[in-house]
N, C-alpha and C positions, 0 to 999 in steps of 0.2 A: 504493500500499500504506500509506504514511504517513497519507494522508487517511482511509483506511478505519480505521486503528488509532485515530486521533484521534476519529473518529465513535463508535467503540465505547466509548472512555473517556468521552466526553460522555454517551452513552446510559446508561452505568453510573452516572455522577454524578447524572443526572436521575432515574434510578430510586431512588437513595438519598435524594434530596431529597423525592421523592413519599412514600417510606415514612416519612421523618422527619416530614413534614407530617401524615400520617395518625396517627402516634404521638402527636404534639403535640395533635391534635384529640381523640383518645381520652382523653388526659390531662386536657385542659380539661373534657371532659364528665364527669369525676369530681367536679368542683367544682360549686358551687351554680349558677353561670350555665349551665354545660353541662347540668346536670340539668334546669334550667328549660326548655332547648331540647328535651330528650328528652320532657318532660311535654307540651309544646305540639305535639309532632310527631305524637302518636298512637301512637308506638312503644311496645312492651312490652319488658321485660327478661326474659331466660330464667330468671334466678334468682328472679324473682317468680312467673312462671308455673309453675315447677317446685317451688315451696315447698309446704309442707304446707297442707292445707285448714284454714279457720278452724274454731274450736271454740266451743261454748257458754261463757258467762262467768258467774261468780258474783261478786257484790259483797260484799266483807267488811263486817261490821257496823261502825257508827261507834263510835268510842271516846269515852266520856264524854258521850254524847248530842249530839255535834257532827256534822260532816259525815263521810261515808264517805271513805276514801282514794281517790285517783284510780286508775282502772283503764283500761287500754288496751282500746278497743272495736274491733270489726271485725277486718280482717286486720292482722297485725303486720309485713307486708312491703309494699313499694311506698309510695305516698303516698295519704293520706286527706285530702280537702279539703272545706271549707265544708259541714259537716253540717246537716241540718234535723231538727227533733224535734217530736213532737206526742204528746199523751196523750188517751185517752178517759175515760169515766166508769166504766169497768169494770176498771180496773187495768192496761190495756195502754198501753205506751209504744213509740213507733216512732222509729227513727233511719234517715234515708236520706242517703247521701253518695256522691260520685263517687270511685271507686278508680282511681288513676293508676298507670301503669307495668306494668299487668297484673293479672289476677285468678288467684290460685292455682288450678291444675287446669283452667283455661279457655284453650285454645290459640288460640281465635278471638275472644276478648273484646278489643275496642278499648280504648285508653287515652284518656279514662276510661270506665268502665262503672258504672252506678248500683247500689249495694249497699244492702240492707235488713237491719236488725236489729230484733227484736221481743222485748219483755218482756211477760209476762202476769201478773206479780206485783208491780206497782208499781216495777219497776226492780231487784228483788233478784237476778234471774237473767235472762240474755239468750240468745236463740237464736244458733246459728252464723250467720255472714253468708251471704246468698244474693243472686243477681242478681234484681232485681225484674222485669225484662222481658227474658227471654232471646231473644225474637225480634228485639230491637233491639241486641243486645250487640256486633254487628260494626260498627256505624256511629258509635259514640260517644254518650255521654249526659252532659250538663253541667247544673249549676245546680239542685240539689235543692230541691224544696218538698214539704211534707207537712203536712196539716191533717185535723182530725176535724170532721165536721159537728156544729155546736152544737145542732142541733134534736133529733137522736136520740142524740147523744153516743157513737156507735159506728161509723158509716160513715166510713171513712178514704179520703182522696183524696191522690194524689201527682202531681207534675208536674215535668218536666225538659225540656231541649232535646235533640233527637234528630237523627241523620242530618246530622252536620257542622253542627249548630246551625241547620238550616234548617226543622226541624219542631218543633211544640209538642206534647209528649206529655202526656196526662192519664190516670192510672190510678185505679181505684176498687176497693175491697174491702168487702164486707158481712159477712165472716166473720173479722174481727180479723187481717187480713193473711195468711190462709192461701192465698187465691187472689185473682187480680187480673184485671180486664178493662181493656184499654188501648186508647185511641183517639188519633188525631191531631187536635188541636183546630184547627190551622192548619198549612199546608205552604207554604213560601215558596221562592223561587229565590235567596235571599240569607241571610246569617247574621242570627240573632236573638240576644237576650241578656236576662238578668235577668228570668225569669218570676216573677210574683207570683200566688199562688193564694189565692182567697177563695171560701168555701162557706157556703151557708145553705139547708138543705133541698134542694129540687130545683134551686136556682140555683147554678151553678158559673161562676166567672169566672177567667180567666187574663190578666193584664196583662203586656206584654213590649215591648221596643223592637225595631223593625225598622229598623236603621241610623239614620236621622235622625228617625224619628217613633215614637210610642207607639201600640200596638194593644191591643185587648181582644177575646178570644174568649169568647163567652157561651153558656151552656147553661141550659135551663129544664126539662130532662128527666133530671136527675140525672147529667149527663155523658155521655149517649148520643150527642147531636149538639151541634155548636157552630156559631156564626156569628161571623165576625171583622169588626170595625169599627175604622177608624182614629180615634184619640182626639184627637191633637194636630193642630190646623190649621196652626200655625206650623212652618216648616221650619228645623231647627237643624243644626249640624254633627254632633251626636250626641245621642241621648236615652237615658236610663236609668230604667227603672221602679224605685221604691224601697219602696212599701208599698201595701196595699189594705185596705179595710174595707167592711162592709155596715151601714148605719144601721138604726135601729129601724123605720123606715118602708119598708125594702126598697131604698132608694137605695144605689147602689154608688159607691165613691170609690177612686180610685187617686192616689198621689202619685209624682212623677217629676221628674227633672232634665233640663233642656235646655241642652246645651253650645253656645255660640255659634260655635265653630270646630270644624272637622273635623281629621282627621290626628292622632288620639290624644286626642280629647276635651279640647280646649284652650279658653282664653278664659273670659270671665265665664259663670257658671252661673245659669240661671233656674229657680227651684223652684216647681213648680205642684202644685195639687190639681185633679183632674178628677172631675166628678160626672155620673152618669146616673140620672134618675128614671124611666126607661122600660125597664128591663131591659137596658141596654147598647146600645140602638139609636142614641141621640144623646148627645152629651156637651157640657158647658160647662167651661171652664178658668178657674181663678183663680190669678193670680200671687201667691205668698206672700212670696218674698224673692229677692234677687239676690246672688250671692256672687262674689268675685273668682276669678280662675283658680286652679286647685289648686296647692298647694305642690309643690316639686320633691322627689322622694325617689329619684332615679335611683341615688344612692349605695347604696341598699338593694336594687337590682335589681328594684324594684316596677314594675308595669305602669302604663299610662296611666290617669288618673283615680283612681289608688289612694287619694289623699287628697282627692279632689274632693268638692264639696258633694253631699249626698244627703238625702232626706227620706222619713220613714215616717209612717204614719197608723194609728189604731185608733179603735174606738167602744166605748162602754159600753152597758148595756141600756136606759138612758134616752134614748139617741140623741145624747149629747154626743160630739163628735169631738175627737181630740187629735192634735197634730203634734209631731214631734221632728226636728230637722235640724241639720246642721253647715254653717257658712258663714264666710267671711272678708270683711273690709271692703276689702282691697287685694289686688291680684293677687300670687299666690304667697306671701301673707303668712299669719300664724297664723289658725287657725280656732277657733271655739267652738261650743258646743251650745246650741240654742235650743228653746223650747217655746211653743206657742200652742194655744188650744182654740176651739171653736165650739159654741154652744148653740142655734143656729137653722138646723141642717142645712146648714152650710157657706156660708150667705149672708154672714156677717161673721165675722171672727176677732179674737181678743183681740190686744193688742199683744205682740210677741214678747218672751219673757223669757229671759235668759241663765242657764242652769242649770249651767254648767260650774263645777267647784270647783277645777280646776287653775289654777295661777297663769298670768297672761298672759305671752306670750313664745313663743320658738321651740320650747321643750320640748313644749308642748301639741300643736303641729301635727306633731311628729315621731312621734306615735302611741304615746305611753306607755300601757301596759296599765292599764286602770282596771276594777276589778270591784266597785265600791261603788255600789249603787243610790242614785239621788238622789230624794228626796221632792219632788214637783212641786206647785206651786200651793197649798202648805200642806195638802194633802189626804193622809190616811193610806193611801189605796188606789191612788195613781198613782205609778209609779216609772219612771225611765229608767235604762238600763244602757248605758255606753260600753265598748267593747272593741275591741282591734285588735292585730295583730302585723305591723308594717310589713315585716318580711323575707319574710313568706310569704303573707299573705292580704290581700284588700281589706277596708276598714272596712265594717261592717254595723251600723247602728243598730237598736235594738229598743225598742219602747215597750210596756209591759205594763200592763194594767188588771186588777186582781184584785178578786174579790167579797169578800175578807176582808183585813184588815190583814196585812202581812208582818212576821214576827218574825225579826229578824236576829240571827244569832249572831256571836260574835267570830271573826276569822280570815278574813272575806270580803275 
């Protein structure tokens, strides 16, 4: 009888310990680290799913001829990450982003699900948020890309990762985003990452990494069909696409980073530009720079390669190519922003130029937010923008070529 009583006591104690562990786990998940785990799990939160549906948004007028005030776009519950934006020649602006932790009113939407916002009056008013591809809302949608065809100035394309990041989805709209046709440009048996979408007329390209290598899916019938080709011959621990451009002669370029070690994208980082002059059938690779291993930012709960080297590319109407990248000279040391250009279709590149205006030292590598464009190469029409929030998002470099000079107002 005594042994039975002791067993009952120990059973009760064990039960209390289990309950306490569950309570502590739930409490931890209310913090930033716990919420990050929820985001990455695909789980949704009832308070998000049961929230009110999103509504149209009107932007207040700017005071004194400056910038308009900031306005929250999309859903105001859950998490909205890494938006992509594009504008056409007819006053339409498109925002595409992944909605985490659930979509209001959608009980079977996975986390994340890709959400579309549209303005038809140059951004003065915006539609209510909608799921861009309802047929895929149950399997997850990551890494938004959206661009407008520069040939007709109206056809809009979007791309994202689908089905547990194993599929590359490409969507097309010819009626200003009212309806979309979606195809799978490539389907893999393993995870992919970082799609980069480039369009010119009937030519549509999506570059992305497939674990250790970079691939490009090419279409020459306006996105109806695609053919996938491996770009990088060398095998790295991990590869990440960073940018894409189409030259004036139709050649296609992708820039990407090759990490020398696996297990969290570690080790020195090789920065490449890959070129195809035959519609994506074959590729040549040019090494642009080599960076030290990424700085550590684990204190901010950021993921692997968060501050790692990356490289982006663009082209102007004359065929000049421009590169912008971040890299460091020593492992886990400070990184700076560099610029180079090519006037002979990528055969040679100018010496890299340091365009960072931040002081040297650890403050730069910790991701201070910078919103001031830098004029590059003494040219009034080429600007680089650095931006980053180390606690929440990965760094993303953007290189912009404008047809007219930019007039900057105070307060940027």
